[in-house]
Every structure is written in C-alpha cells, then in structure tokens.
C-alpha positions, 0 to 999 in steps of 0.5 A: 600269873606269878603269885605276889611275894613280899620283897626280901628284907634289906641286907644288913650292912656295917656302914662304918666299915663301908665309909672306912674303905671309901675313905682309904680309897680317897686317901690313896687318891689324895696321895697320888694327886698330890704327887702329880700336882707336885710334879706338874702333871696336873693342877691342884683341883683334883687334890681339893676334890680328893681332900673333900672326899676324905673329909666327907668320908670322915663325917660319914663314918661319924654318922654311921658310928652313931647309928650302930 
C-alpha cells in the first residue's frame, strides 16, 4: 500500500494576467463577430455574447487586482 502523502500546495497564479488574456480573446472574437454581422453572415446574438464576455472579463480583472 502506498503511503499517504499530503497534497502539493496550490500553484500561484496571477489571476489579473489570466483575465487580461481572456478579455483580449473576447475582444478579438467581438471584432470578428461584428464584421460577420455587418456582412450578414451571422446575427447579432454572437456579438452580444462576446460583448458580455468582455464585460465579465473586465469585472474579473477588477476583482483579481483587488485581491493581490
């Protein structure tokens, strides 16, 4: 039988950096979906989803920056 070992400590992660990267990806998706909506390839619902993701990323950044 293996000897029980304590779990390793959690990895230190800068959540502000993670939210900035995620928000940048939402911004890129927002630009792409706006272009597609203007061309008529897709509707405006994907644009709203990307804008919401970007807004939530901004809120996440504010939260992560306060917890540093």
